[in-house]
KEKE-3310 file (N, C-alpha, C; in steps of 0.2 Angstrom, whole numbers, plus 5000, padded with zeros to 4 digits):
npx = (5564:5565:5558:5553:5558:5550:5548:5549:5556:5570:5572:5575:5585:5595:5596:5602:5613:5619:5619:5624:5619:5605:5597:5600:5594:5582:5577:5579:5570:5558:5552:5550:5563:5562:5554:5563:5572:5565:5562:5574:5579:5568:5572:5585:5582:5572:5581:5591:5603:5616:5616:5623:5636:5636:5641:5647:5649:5640:5633:5640:5643:5642:5650:5641:5630:5635:5636:5624:5618:5619:5610:5598:5597:5594:5582:5574:5572:5567:5553:5550:5550:5539:5527:5528:5524:5513:5504:5505:5498:5486:5481:5479:5469:5458:5445:5439:5426:5418:5403:5389:5377:5359:5346:5338:5347:5340:5329:5334:5340:5353:5362:5360:5366:5380:5384:5383:5393:5405:5405:5408:5419:5427:5431:5428:5431:5421:5418:5408:5398:5388:5376:5365:5353:5357:5370:5377:5376:5384:5396:5398:5400:5412:5421:5423:5415:5410:5399:5380:5366:5352:5338:5326:5316:5305:5290:5275:5269:5279:5289:5288:5294:5305:5315:5325:5334:5335:5340:5354:5360:5361:5374:5383:5389:5382:5376:5361:5351:5335:5329:5317:5301:5291:5276:5273:5265:5257:5257:5249:5245:5231:5221:5221:5214:5203:5211:5218:5213:5206:5211:5222:5238:5243:5235:5242:5254:5254:5252:5264:5278:5288:5304:5315:5333:5343:5350:5342:5332:5319:5317:5319:5308:5297:5300:5299:5287:5279:5286:5281:5270:5272:5277:5286:5285:5280:5293:5297:5305:5321:5331:5348:5366:5381:5397:5410)
npy = (4882:4890:4904:4906:4921:4937:4942:4956:4958:4953:4961:4973:4969:4965:4977:4988:4981:4984:4998:5002:5011:5014:5025:5028:5015:5016:5025:5020:5010:5016:5018:5022:5026:5021:5009:5001:4999:4991:4980:4974:4972:4963:4952:4949:4944:4933:4923:4923:4928:4940:4953:4963:4974:4988:5004:5021:5026:5018:5003:4988:4970:4956:4940:4931:4939:4940:4927:4924:4933:4930:4920:4926:4934:4925:4921:4931:4933:4921:4924:4935:4928:4919:4926:4933:4922:4918:4929:4928:4917:4919:4929:4921:4914:4923:4926:4931:4939:4944:4953:4955:4967:4973:4984:4990:4990:4986:4980:4970:4964:4966:4971:4962:4951:4954:4957:4946:4938:4946:4945:4931:4916:4914:4926:4935:4945:4958:4965:4974:4977:4986:4985:4981:4966:4958:4962:4959:4944:4943:4947:4938:4927:4929:4929:4940:4944:4935:4930:4935:4945:4942:4945:4935:4937:4929:4927:4919:4909:4904:4900:4886:4880:4884:4890:4902:4895:4882:4885:4891:4883:4871:4873:4873:4884:4891:4892:4891:4900:4901:4917:4925:4926:4937:4947:4958:4974:4983:5001:5015:5033:5039:5044:5037:5028:5022:5019:5007:4998:4983:4982:4974:4967:4971:4983:4991:4991:5004:5014:5026:5021:5021:5016:5002:5000:4993:4980:4975:4965:4969:4974:4963:4955:4962:4962:4949:4949:4955:4953:4942:4948:4957:4969:4980:4989:5007:5016:5029:5036:5032:5027:5031:5026:5031:5028:5019)
npz = (6102:6087:6081:6064:6056:6051:6034:6033:6044:6040:6028:6036:6042:6032:6025:6035:6037:6024:6024:6036:6045:6056:6053:6039:6033:6037:6029:6016:6017:6018:6031:6050:6059:6074:6071:6062:6071:6082:6073:6071:6085:6088:6078:6084:6097:6094:6087:6096:6095:6094:6081:6077:6079:6089:6087:6090:6077:6069:6064:6062:6056:6067:6070:6068:6064:6050:6046:6045:6035:6020:6019:6024:6012:6002:6008:6008:5994:5989:5996:5988:5975:5978:5980:5968:5960:5965:5963:5949:5946:5951:5944:5933:5934:5933:5924:5908:5900:5886:5883:5873:5872:5871:5869:5883:5898:5910:5905:5900:5911:5914:5924:5936:5930:5928:5940:5948:5940:5945:5958:5958:5962:5952:5948:5937:5923:5915:5900:5891:5876:5868:5855:5842:5838:5827:5824:5835:5835:5823:5827:5837:5831:5824:5833:5841:5851:5866:5872:5870:5870:5860:5850:5845:5834:5825:5817:5826:5819:5810:5819:5822:5811:5805:5816:5825:5833:5828:5815:5818:5828:5822:5812:5821:5827:5838:5854:5861:5875:5880:5888:5890:5885:5874:5869:5854:5849:5838:5838:5837:5833:5843:5836:5825:5824:5816:5806:5809:5817:5815:5802:5789:5787:5774:5773:5781:5779:5772:5778:5787:5794:5809:5808:5813:5817:5803:5806:5817:5828:5827:5815:5806:5810:5806:5792:5788:5791:5781:5768:5761:5757:5746:5748:5758:5774:5774:5776:5787:5794:5802:5814:5817:5819:5828:5822:5829)
capx = (5562:5566:5552:5556:5558:5547:5552:5549:5563:5575:5574:5578:5593:5599:5598:5606:5620:5622:5620:5628:5615:5598:5593:5599:5590:5575:5575:5578:5563:5552:5550:5553:5569:5561:5551:5567:5576:5562:5562:5580:5578:5564:5576:5590:5577:5570:5586:5596:5609:5619:5619:5627:5640:5633:5647:5646:5649:5636:5632:5643:5641:5645:5652:5633:5626:5639:5636:5616:5616:5618:5602:5593:5596:5590:5574:5570:5572:5562:5547:5548:5547:5534:5522:5527:5521:5506:5501:5503:5493:5479:5479:5479:5462:5454:5442:5437:5420:5414:5396:5386:5372:5355:5340:5338:5350:5335:5325:5338:5343:5362:5365:5361:5371:5387:5385:5384:5401:5409:5405:5409:5425:5432:5433:5427:5430:5416:5418:5401:5399:5381:5373:5358:5353:5362:5376:5380:5377:5389:5403:5400:5403:5417:5425:5424:5412:5411:5392:5378:5358:5348:5331:5323:5308:5304:5284:5274:5267:5284:5293:5290:5297:5313:5316:5332:5337:5337:5344:5360:5363:5363:5380:5387:5392:5380:5372:5356:5348:5331:5328:5310:5298:5285:5273:5274:5260:5257:5256:5248:5240:5223:5217:5221:5209:5199:5215:5222:5209:5202:5215:5227:5245:5244:5233:5245:5260:5254:5254:5269:5281:5295:5308:5321:5339:5343:5351:5338:5327:5313:5318:5319:5302:5292:5302:5297:5278:5277:5289:5276:5263:5275:5278:5289:5282:5283:5296:5298:5311:5326:5336:5355:5370:5387:5401:5415)
capy = (4880:4897:4905:4910:4927:4937:4945:4963:4959:4951:4966:4977:4967:4966:4986:4990:4978:4986:5005:5003:5014:5014:5031:5027:5011:5017:5030:5016:5005:5020:5016:5027:5024:5016:5003:4997:4996:4986:4974:4971:4969:4957:4947:4946:4940:4926:4920:4922:4930:4947:4951:4969:4977:4995:5008:5027:5027:5015:4995:4982:4963:4952:4933:4927:4941:4940:4920:4924:4938:4927:4916:4932:4937:4921:4921:4938:4932:4916:4927:4938:4922:4916:4932:4934:4916:4917:4934:4925:4911:4922:4932:4918:4912:4929:4925:4937:4939:4950:4953:4959:4970:4976:4986:4993:4985:4984:4975:4962:4962:4966:4973:4956:4945:4957:4957:4939:4937:4950:4940:4924:4914:4914:4933:4937:4954:4958:4971:4976:4981:4989:4985:4977:4957:4955:4964:4954:4939:4943:4948:4931:4921:4932:4928:4946:4943:4927:4928:4941:4944:4942:4945:4930:4940:4925:4926:4913:4905:4902:4897:4879:4877:4888:4895:4905:4890:4877:4889:4893:4877:4866:4874:4871:4890:4894:4888:4896:4899:4906:4920:4927:4928:4944:4949:4964:4976:4989:5006:5021:5039:5038:5048:5034:5022:5019:5016:5003:4994:4978:4982:4969:4970:4974:4990:4995:4993:5009:5020:5029:5018:5023:5010:5001:4999:4987:4975:4973:4959:4970:4975:4956:4952:4966:4961:4943:4948:4959:4952:4937:4953:4959:4975:4982:4995:5013:5019:5037:5038:5027:5030:5030:5025:5034:5021:5022)
capz = (6095:6085:6076:6058:6055:6044:6029:6035:6049:6036:6024:6040:6043:6026:6023:6040:6036:6018:6024:6040:6051:6057:6049:6032:6031:6038:6024:6010:6018:6020:6039:6055:6064:6079:6067:6060:6077:6084:6069:6073:6090:6087:6075:6088:6101:6090:6085:6102:6093:6093:6075:6075:6084:6090:6088:6087:6069:6066:6064:6060:6057:6071:6067:6069:6058:6044:6044:6041:6030:6014:6021:6022:6006:5999:6011:6005:5987:5990:5997:5983:5970:5980:5979:5960:5958:5967:5959:5942:5947:5953:5936:5926:5936:5932:5919:5905:5897:5882:5883:5868:5875:5867:5871:5889:5902:5915:5902:5899:5917:5914:5931:5941:5926:5929:5948:5949:5939:5949:5965:5959:5964:5947:5948:5930:5921:5911:5895:5887:5869:5865:5848:5840:5838:5821:5826:5842:5834:5818:5832:5840:5825:5821:5839:5843:5859:5869:5873:5869:5871:5854:5850:5840:5831:5821:5818:5829:5814:5807:5823:5821:5805:5805:5821:5825:5836:5823:5810:5820:5831:5816:5810:5826:5829:5843:5858:5864:5882:5880:5894:5891:5878:5876:5863:5850:5848:5834:5841:5831:5837:5844:5829:5818:5826:5810:5800:5811:5822:5810:5796:5789:5785:5767:5773:5788:5776:5768:5784:5788:5800:5812:5807:5818:5813:5798:5810:5824:5828:5825:5807:5804:5812:5800:5784:5788:5790:5775:5763:5757:5754:5740:5749:5765:5777:5771:5783:5785:5798:5804:5819:5815:5826:5826:5822:5834)
cpx = (5562:5561:5556:5554:5553:5551:5552:5557:5569:5577:5578:5585:5598:5601:5602:5613:5623:5625:5624:5624:5608:5594:5593:5595:5583:5572:5574:5572:5557:5549:5552:5559:5568:5557:5557:5572:5572:5561:5569:5581:5574:5568:5581:5586:5576:5575:5592:5603:5611:5620:5622:5631:5638:5639:5644:5646:5643:5636:5637:5641:5644:5646:5645:5629:5630:5638:5628:5614:5616:5611:5597:5591:5592:5583:5571:5567:5567:5555:5545:5546:5541:5528:5523:5522:5514:5501:5499:5498:5486:5476:5477:5471:5456:5452:5440:5431:5417:5408:5394:5380:5367:5350:5342:5342:5344:5332:5329:5342:5350:5365:5365:5366:5378:5388:5387:5391:5405:5409:5407:5416:5430:5434:5432:5427:5425:5418:5411:5402:5391:5380:5366:5360:5358:5369:5381:5380:5383:5395:5404:5403:5409:5424:5427:5420:5411:5402:5387:5369:5357:5341:5328:5316:5304:5295:5281:5271:5273:5289:5295:5294:5304:5316:5323:5336:5339:5341:5352:5363:5365:5370:5384:5391:5389:5376:5367:5353:5342:5330:5322:5307:5291:5282:5274:5267:5261:5254:5254:5244:5234:5220:5217:5217:5206:5204:5219:5218:5206:5205:5221:5232:5245:5241:5239:5251:5260:5254:5262:5273:5287:5299:5312:5327:5339:5345:5347:5334:5321:5311:5316:5311:5298:5293:5298:5288:5276:5281:5284:5271:5265:5277:5281:5284:5284:5285:5298:5304:5315:5331:5344:5360:5378:5392:5408:5422)
cpy = (4888:4898:4909:4917:4930:4941:4952:4964:4958:4956:4972:4975:4967:4974:4988:4988:4982:4994:5006:5007:5012:5018:5030:5020:5012:5022:5026:5013:5010:5019:5022:5022:5018:5009:4999:4994:4990:4979:4970:4967:4962:4950:4945:4942:4933:4921:4918:4924:4936:4947:4957:4972:4986:4999:5015:5029:5024:5007:4991:4975:4961:4945:4931:4930:4940:4933:4920:4928:4935:4922:4921:4934:4932:4920:4927:4937:4927:4919:4930:4933:4920:4920:4933:4928:4915:4923:4932:4920:4914:4925:4926:4914:4917:4927:4932:4935:4944:4948:4958:4961:4973:4980:4989:4989:4983:4979:4969:4959:4960:4966:4966:4952:4948:4956:4949:4936:4939:4946:4933:4922:4914:4922:4937:4943:4953:4964:4970:4979:4981:4988:4983:4970:4957:4957:4960:4948:4939:4942:4941:4927:4924:4931:4936:4946:4935:4925:4935:4940:4945:4942:4941:4932:4936:4925:4920:4908:4901:4898:4890:4876:4880:4893:4897:4899:4885:4879:4889:4887:4873:4868:4873:4878:4892:4891:4892:4895:4904:4909:4922:4927:4935:4945:4957:4967:4983:4997:5013:5026:5037:5040:5043:5026:5018:5016:5011:4998:4989:4978:4976:4972:4973:4983:4994:4996:4999:5015:5021:5025:5022:5016:5009:4999:4992:4980:4972:4968:4962:4973:4968:4954:4956:4964:4953:4943:4951:4958:4948:4941:4956:4966:4977:4988:5000:5016:5026:5039:5031:5030:5027:5029:5027:5027:5024:5018)
cpz = (6093:6079:6070:6058:6050:6040:6029:6039:6045:6032:6029:6041:6038:6025:6028:6038:6029:6019:6031:6046:6049:6052:6042:6030:6033:6030:6017:6010:6018:6026:6043:6057:6069:6077:6064:6066:6080:6080:6070:6080:6092:6083:6078:6093:6100:6088:6091:6100:6093:6087:6072:6081:6084:6090:6087:6080:6065:6068:6059:6062:6062:6067:6065:6062:6051:6041:6040:6036:6023:6014:6021:6017:6001:6002:6009:5997:5985:5990:5991:5976:5972:5979:5972:5957:5959:5963:5952:5942:5947:5947:5931:5928:5935:5925:5915:5900:5892:5880:5877:5871:5869:5871:5878:5894:5907:5912:5901:5906:5918:5920:5935:5936:5927:5937:5950:5946:5942:5955:5965:5960:5959:5945:5941:5928:5915:5906:5891:5882:5868:5858:5847:5838:5833:5822:5830:5839:5828:5823:5836:5837:5823:5827:5842:5850:5860:5870:5871:5868:5862:5854:5844:5838:5827:5823:5822:5824:5810:5812:5823:5816:5804:5809:5820:5828:5832:5818:5812:5823:5826:5813:5814:5828:5837:5848:5862:5871:5882:5888:5895:5885:5880:5869:5861:5851:5843:5837:5836:5836:5837:5840:5824:5820:5820:5806:5802:5814:5814:5803:5796:5787:5779:5769:5777:5784:5773:5772:5784:5795:5802:5811:5813:5814:5809:5802:5816:5822:5826:5819:5804:5805:5806:5794:5783:5788:5783:5769:5758:5754:5748:5742:5757:5767:5774:5778:5781:5789:5801:5808:5816:5821:5822:5827:5825:5832)
residu = (MET:ILE:GLU:LEU:PRO:ARG:THR:GLN:ALA:LEU:ARG:CYS:PHE:ILE:THR:VAL:ALA:ARG:GLU:GLY:THR:VAL:SER:ARG:ALA:ALA:ALA:MET:LEU:LYS:LEU:THR:GLN:PRO:ALA:VAL:SER:LEU:GLN:LEU:LYS:ALA:LEU:GLU:GLU:SER:THR:GLY:LEU:GLN:LEU:PHE:ASN:ARG:THR:PRO:SER:GLY:PHE:THR:LEU:THR:GLU:ALA:GLY:ALA:ALA:LEU:LEU:PRO:LEU:ALA:HIS:ARG:ALA:VAL:ALA:ALA:ALA:SER:ASP:PHE:LYS:ALA:MET:ALA:ASP:SER:LEU:ASN:GLU:ALA:GLN:ARG:GLY:THR:LEU:ARG:VAL:GLY:THR:ILE:LEU:ASP:PRO:GLU:PHE:THR:ARG:LEU:GLY:PRO:PHE:VAL:ARG:SER:LEU:ALA:MET:SER:SER:GLN:ARG:THR:GLU:VAL:PHE:LEU:ARG:HIS:GLY:VAL:SER:ASP:ASP:VAL:LEU:ALA:GLN:ILE:GLY:ARG:GLY:GLU:LEU:ASP:VAL:GLY:TYR:TYR:VAL:ASP:ALA:THR:PRO:GLN:ASP:GLN:LEU:VAL:HIS:HIS:SER:PHE:ALA:GLU:ARG:THR:ILE:ALA:ASP:GLY:ARG:TYR:GLN:LEU:ALA:PRO:LEU:LEU:SER:TYR:ASP:TYR:ARG:VAL:ILE:ALA:PRO:ILE:GLY:TRP:ARG:ASP:ARG:VAL:ILE:GLY:LYS:GLY:TRP:ALA:GLU:LEU:ALA:GLU:LEU:PRO:TRP:LEU:ALA:THR:PRO:PRO:HIS:SER:GLY:HIS:ARG:ARG:MET:LEU:ASP:ASP:ILE:PHE:ARG:PRO:LEU:GLY:ALA:LEU:PRO:LYS:ARG:VAL:ALA:THR:PRO:THR:ARG:LYS:ARG:ARG)
# end
């Protein structure tokens, strides 16, 4: 039983037949001359045939070598086609996921999430785009992102009546998966204790507030709290983001 030759041995056979010497074939294949000679020897031993006549001026094909040369070309071409098709199928199976991120990556547990995708059998390639909640939602709606983090900062007393989940799932554009819930606290300098403790929202609105970006969940939450009172908080500073 003849063992099928390896592609490397067939490449050496084809190149020596074309170049006429082992030295030129080795240079073309970027191999050492002994390595090429060993491949030819192994090929002749596996077939039980002498493929070349060795002469002082170089190598010439024997009758058996000439008969096998076209088949060697076809075998190498088939191996190349096989690899190209396998690479193509492998690339087609590689998924991509565009993720909109917000807040601090440690808080959203972004690292474990990306790591789990990278280690999955689907070999998902992840693209991250950082922003604020409403921007992430808008980009998902426009098809620019596949998934994203979002802060649903609806006040608790309004959550039952018109929660974010009810507002968006109703139009069929979004699917939500709650990750965690947390409470917000109003923070003020310790010297303002008497101006904050026990005061209502209307009184707190008169104090200077550090605002969050217009499209953030925090801004949305505060506006929902203060708007029914007829006045929004007195904002004295708002962070800005550079557009890229």
